[in-house]
C-alpha positions as CSV (number, residue, x, y, z in Angstrom):
1,M,-82.8,54.3,62.8
2,Q,-80.1,51.8,63.7
3,E,-79.1,49.6,60.7
4,K,-80.7,46.0,60.9
5,R,-77.7,43.8,61.0
6,I,-76.7,39.9,60.7
7,A,-73.3,39.3,62.5
8,V,-71.2,35.8,61.5
9,A,-68.3,34.7,63.2
10,R,-65.5,32.2,61.5
11,F,-62.1,32.5,63.0
12,S,-60.2,29.7,60.9
13,A,-58.5,28.1,58.9
14,L,-58.6,30.7,55.9
15,G,-60.1,27.9,53.5
16,D,-63.1,27.6,55.5
17,V,-63.5,31.4,55.4
18,L,-63.0,31.3,51.7
19,L,-65.6,28.8,51.7
20,L,-68.2,30.6,53.9
21,W,-67.6,34.0,52.0
22,P,-69.8,33.1,48.7
23,V,-72.8,32.1,50.9
24,L,-72.6,35.7,52.5
25,E,-72.3,37.1,49.0
26,A,-75.7,35.5,48.4
27,V,-77.4,36.3,51.7
28,A,-76.5,40.1,50.9
29,A,-78.0,39.6,47.6
30,A,-80.9,38.1,48.9
31,Y,-81.7,40.8,51.6
32,P,-80.2,43.9,50.5
33,G,-82.1,45.6,53.5
34,Y,-79.4,44.1,56.1
35,K,-76.0,44.8,56.7
36,L,-73.9,41.5,57.5
37,T,-70.9,41.9,59.7
38,L,-68.2,39.1,59.8
39,F,-65.7,38.5,62.6
40,T,-62.4,37.2,61.5
41,R,-58.6,37.0,61.9
42,P,-57.0,40.2,60.7
43,A,-54.9,38.2,58.9
44,F,-57.3,36.7,56.5
45,L,-58.9,40.0,55.5
46,P,-56.7,41.0,52.6
47,H,-58.0,37.6,51.1
48,L,-61.6,38.7,51.0
49,P,-63.3,41.2,48.5
50,E,-64.9,43.9,49.3
51,H,-68.4,43.9,49.5
52,P,-71.0,47.0,49.8
53,G,-73.3,44.8,52.1
54,I,-70.7,42.8,54.1
55,Q,-68.5,44.3,56.8
56,K,-65.0,42.9,57.6
57,V,-63.6,42.7,61.0
58,G,-60.5,41.5,62.4
59,L,-60.5,40.4,65.8
60,D,-56.8,39.5,67.0
61,I,-58.1,36.5,69.3
62,D,-54.1,35.3,69.4
63,G,-52.8,39.0,70.5
64,S,-54.9,41.9,71.7
65,H,-58.1,40.3,72.4
66,A,-56.5,36.8,73.2
67,G,-57.7,36.8,77.1
68,L,-61.5,36.3,77.9
69,G,-61.5,39.5,79.6
70,A,-60.6,41.8,76.7
71,Q,-62.9,39.4,74.6
72,F,-65.6,39.9,76.8
73,F,-65.5,43.7,77.1
74,F,-64.9,43.7,73.5
75,W,-68.3,41.5,72.4
76,W,-70.0,43.3,75.4
77,G,-69.4,46.7,73.6
78,W,-70.2,45.6,70.3
79,F,-73.6,44.0,71.1
80,R,-74.7,47.0,73.2
81,S,-74.3,49.4,70.2
82,T,-75.2,47.2,67.4
83,Y,-78.1,44.8,68.9
84,P,-77.9,42.8,65.9
85,E,-80.9,40.9,64.6
86,V,-79.0,37.2,63.9
87,W,-75.9,35.8,65.4
88,V,-74.5,33.1,63.0
89,D,-71.9,30.9,64.6
90,A,-70.4,29.5,61.5
91,H,-67.3,28.3,63.8
92,A,-68.7,26.4,66.7
93,H,-65.5,26.2,68.6
94,L,-64.3,27.6,72.0
95,R,-63.3,30.9,70.3
96,T,-67.2,31.5,69.4
97,A,-69.0,30.0,72.6
98,L,-68.5,33.8,74.4
99,P,-70.2,35.8,71.8
100,T,-72.7,33.2,71.1
101,W,-74.1,33.0,74.7
102,M,-73.8,37.0,74.5
103,A,-75.9,37.2,71.5
104,R,-78.9,35.1,73.2
105,R,-78.8,37.5,76.0
106,F,-79.2,40.2,74.0
107,G,-82.0,38.6,72.5
108,A,-80.3,38.0,68.6
109,R,-81.7,35.0,67.2
110,V,-78.8,32.2,67.0
111,S,-77.8,29.3,64.7
112,R,-74.6,27.2,65.3
113,L,-72.8,25.1,62.6
114,N,-73.4,21.8,62.6
115,K,-69.7,19.8,62.1
116,Y,-71.3,16.3,61.5
117,R,-69.1,14.7,63.6
118,P,-70.4,11.0,63.6
119,Q,-71.3,11.5,60.1
120,R,-67.8,12.2,59.6
121,A,-66.2,9.6,61.5
122,A,-68.5,7.3,59.7
123,F,-67.1,8.3,56.2
124,L,-63.8,7.6,57.0
125,R,-64.6,4.3,58.3
126,G,-66.1,3.8,55.0
127,E,-70.2,3.6,55.7
128,L,-70.9,6.8,54.2
129,E,-70.2,7.7,50.4
130,A,-70.3,11.2,51.0
131,L,-70.4,14.0,53.4
132,P,-72.8,17.4,52.9
133,P,-71.2,20.1,51.1
134,V,-69.9,22.7,54.1
135,Q,-71.0,25.7,52.1
136,S,-74.7,24.1,52.1
137,S,-74.3,23.7,55.9
138,Y,-73.4,27.3,56.1
139,A,-76.5,28.1,54.0
140,A,-78.3,26.3,56.6
141,L,-77.5,28.2,59.3
142,F,-79.1,31.4,57.9
143,A,-82.3,29.3,56.9
144,E,-82.6,28.4,60.5
145,V,-82.6,32.0,61.7
146,G,-85.1,33.1,59.2
147,F,-83.0,34.1,56.0
148,P,-83.2,31.3,53.9
149,I,-81.2,31.6,50.1
150,S,-81.0,29.1,47.1
151,W,-77.9,27.1,47.6
152,P,-76.1,25.9,45.2
153,P,-76.4,28.7,42.7
154,V,-78.3,27.5,39.9
155,D,-76.8,30.0,37.5
156,V,-73.0,30.2,38.1
157,Q,-71.4,31.6,35.1
158,I,-68.3,30.3,33.9
159,A,-65.7,33.1,34.2
160,V,-64.2,34.3,30.9
161,R,-60.5,35.6,30.6
162,A,-57.9,36.4,28.6
163,P,-55.1,33.6,27.5
164,S,-52.1,34.0,29.9
165,P,-48.4,32.7,30.0
166,V,-48.8,32.6,33.9
167,L,-49.0,29.4,36.0
168,L,-49.7,29.4,39.5
169,L,-48.2,26.5,41.3
170,A,-49.3,26.0,45.3
171,P,-47.9,22.9,46.4
172,F,-47.6,23.6,50.0
173,S,-50.0,22.8,53.1
174,A,-49.8,23.0,56.6
175,Q,-50.7,19.2,56.7
176,R,-48.1,17.0,55.4
177,T,-51.0,14.6,53.6
178,K,-52.3,17.5,51.7
179,C,-49.0,18.4,50.1
180,M,-47.9,17.8,46.5
181,P,-44.4,16.3,46.2
182,L,-42.0,18.8,45.3
183,S,-40.0,16.6,43.2
184,T,-43.4,16.3,40.6
185,A,-44.2,19.9,41.5
186,S,-40.8,20.9,40.1
187,E,-41.0,18.6,36.9
188,L,-44.6,20.6,36.1
189,A,-42.9,23.7,36.3
190,R,-40.0,23.0,34.3
191,R,-42.7,21.7,31.6
192,W,-44.3,24.8,31.7
193,V,-41.6,26.9,31.4
194,D,-39.9,24.8,28.6
195,A,-42.9,25.6,26.9
196,G,-42.4,29.1,27.1
197,G,-44.8,29.9,30.3
198,E,-44.2,31.7,33.4
199,V,-44.5,29.8,36.5
200,V,-45.3,31.8,40.1
201,L,-45.1,29.4,43.3
202,L,-47.2,30.2,46.0
203,G,-46.5,29.9,49.5
204,S,-45.0,31.7,52.5
205,P,-41.1,32.6,52.7
206,T,-40.1,29.4,54.3
207,E,-42.1,27.2,52.0
208,C,-40.6,28.7,49.1
209,S,-37.0,28.4,50.4
210,T,-37.5,25.1,50.0
211,W,-38.0,24.9,46.3
212,P,-35.9,22.6,44.3
213,G,-36.7,23.3,41.1
214,P,-36.4,25.3,38.4
215,P,-36.1,29.4,38.7
216,V,-39.6,30.4,39.3
217,Q,-41.4,33.6,40.6
218,T,-42.6,34.1,44.0
219,V,-44.7,37.8,44.9
220,P,-45.4,39.3,48.2
221,Q,-49.4,38.7,49.2
222,S,-50.4,41.6,48.2
223,A,-50.0,41.0,44.6
224,E,-51.4,37.7,44.8
225,R,-55.0,38.8,44.2
226,A,-54.3,40.1,40.6
227,L,-52.7,37.1,39.7
228,W,-55.5,35.0,40.6
229,Q,-57.7,37.2,38.4
230,T,-55.6,36.6,35.5
231,A,-53.6,33.5,35.6
232,A,-54.3,31.1,32.7
233,A,-54.4,28.0,35.6
234,A,-53.7,27.1,39.2
235,V,-52.2,23.6,40.3
236,V,-53.2,23.8,44.0
237,T,-53.7,21.2,46.9
238,D,-56.8,20.6,49.1
239,S,-55.9,24.4,50.9
240,A,-56.7,27.5,51.0
241,N,-55.6,28.4,47.8
242,Q,-58.0,26.0,45.8
243,H,-60.7,28.3,47.4
244,L,-58.9,31.4,46.5
245,A,-58.9,29.8,43.0
246,A,-62.9,29.3,43.1
247,L,-63.4,32.8,44.8
248,H,-61.4,34.1,41.5
249,G,-62.9,32.1,38.7
250,T,-59.3,30.8,38.0
251,P,-59.1,27.3,36.0
252,S,-57.6,25.0,38.4
253,V,-56.7,21.5,39.1
254,T,-56.8,20.1,42.7
255,L,-54.9,17.7,44.2
256,W,-56.7,15.4,46.8
257,T,-54.1,13.6,48.3
258,G,-54.8,12.6,52.4
259,T,-58.5,13.9,51.9
260,S,-61.5,13.8,49.5
261,P,-63.8,16.0,47.7
262,R,-66.5,13.7,48.9
263,A,-66.1,15.0,52.4
264,G,-67.6,18.1,51.6
265,F,-65.0,20.8,51.5
266,G,-64.8,21.5,47.7
267,P,-66.0,24.7,46.6
268,V,-68.7,25.7,44.0
269,Q,-66.3,26.2,41.0
270,S,-66.9,29.0,38.5
271,A,-64.3,28.3,35.8
272,P,-63.0,24.7,34.8
273,H,-61.5,22.8,36.8
274,V,-60.6,19.0,37.8
275,D,-60.3,17.4,41.0
276,L,-57.3,14.6,40.9
277,Q,-57.4,11.8,43.7
278,P,-55.0,8.9,44.0
279,E,-56.4,5.1,43.0
280,G,-56.4,2.1,44.1
281,L,-55.7,3.2,48.2
282,D,-57.9,1.2,50.9
283,C,-56.7,3.9,53.4
284,H,-57.8,6.8,51.2
285,P,-59.1,9.3,52.4
286,C,-57.4,8.9,55.7
287,S,-58.9,12.0,57.3
288,I,-61.3,14.9,56.6
289,F,-58.8,18.1,57.3
290,G,-55.2,16.6,56.5
291,Q,-52.8,15.2,59.2
292,S,-49.1,14.8,59.3
293,T,-48.2,11.5,59.5
294,C,-49.0,8.6,57.5
295,A,-50.3,4.9,58.6
296,R,-48.6,3.4,55.7
297,G,-45.2,5.1,56.1
298,D,-44.9,6.4,52.5
299,F,-47.5,8.7,52.1
300,A,-48.5,6.7,48.6
301,C,-51.5,9.1,48.2
302,Q,-49.3,11.7,46.7
303,T,-48.2,9.8,43.8
304,V,-50.4,10.8,41.3
305,P,-48.8,10.2,38.1
306,L,-47.3,13.5,36.4
307,E,-48.9,12.6,32.9
308,K,-52.4,12.8,34.5
309,I,-51.5,16.2,36.5
310,W,-50.2,17.9,33.2
311,A,-53.3,16.4,31.2
312,A,-55.5,18.0,33.6
313,I,-53.7,21.5,33.2
314,A,-54.0,21.0,29.5
315,Q,-57.8,20.8,29.9
316,V,-58.7,23.8,32.0
317,A,-55.7,26.3,31.0
318,R,-56.9,29.4,29.3
319,T,-53.3,30.0,27.7
320,E,-51.6,29.9,24.0
321,V,-48.4,28.0,25.9
322,P,-48.1,25.1,23.7
323,L,-49.2,22.1,26.3
324,S,-49.3,19.0,24.0
325,R,-46.1,16.8,24.2
């Protein structure tokens, strides 16, 4: 007997895939008679936990499956061998147009992500106070094809962890308006080290090579999961790292500089957490996803007071490092 299957596709960005993952876990828990298959980029797979009800498939859409022909034969073969009952297009992008079209031809019930583009434009103009949470939009996709779940979870348990001397510091982002000034990050690292703690800097080798602050540790990607699961706290920006903190129940402080949690991209938290945003700026937020330029020219949104960040760390951190100053 063929296994009953729910197929889901989301190829970028890593933060969006991490936002999707808890919703997939909720669907898997609610419908144990079904196997979920998630199609995403191979580079994202190490960041996702193992789950008995979720199959992770890395499809190299930038390499071996970059061409339309290669994608067509892959999807044709997969649909012919699997015949999923449901296809959830959680990307709604050109990259998922072909398999979404093919899913319909193979008789699957199909849902496609609503990106609320008019509402997002209205939000940036100040006409809307907030946008729907993206995770709720993901949950709505499953309800649309007959697999409703309760979202957001009403019984989120706050994770308990032993005290740790380790602070994770992730000031980098692909978009400049979402970065934390390295001068601020350096001072935070210096204070934590002076108090007797250890700092691990998270970022690519290229990003970490620009670090101007005190000596810190860096680790390979393969070692990051253990750190997320044991660190005292993490200071992150609106990037994939805030979603990794939420996924692993890491106490965290998120700096929203050019973007805002009211745009719907904040995750459901399972650990102590503080969101920090700039104050007194009419231009904030300037974008939904971040951008490389600043209309003012001074990136004023990044000047979150150091003492405010430090107080937030002291509020959430699970550590015996003395943080009062």
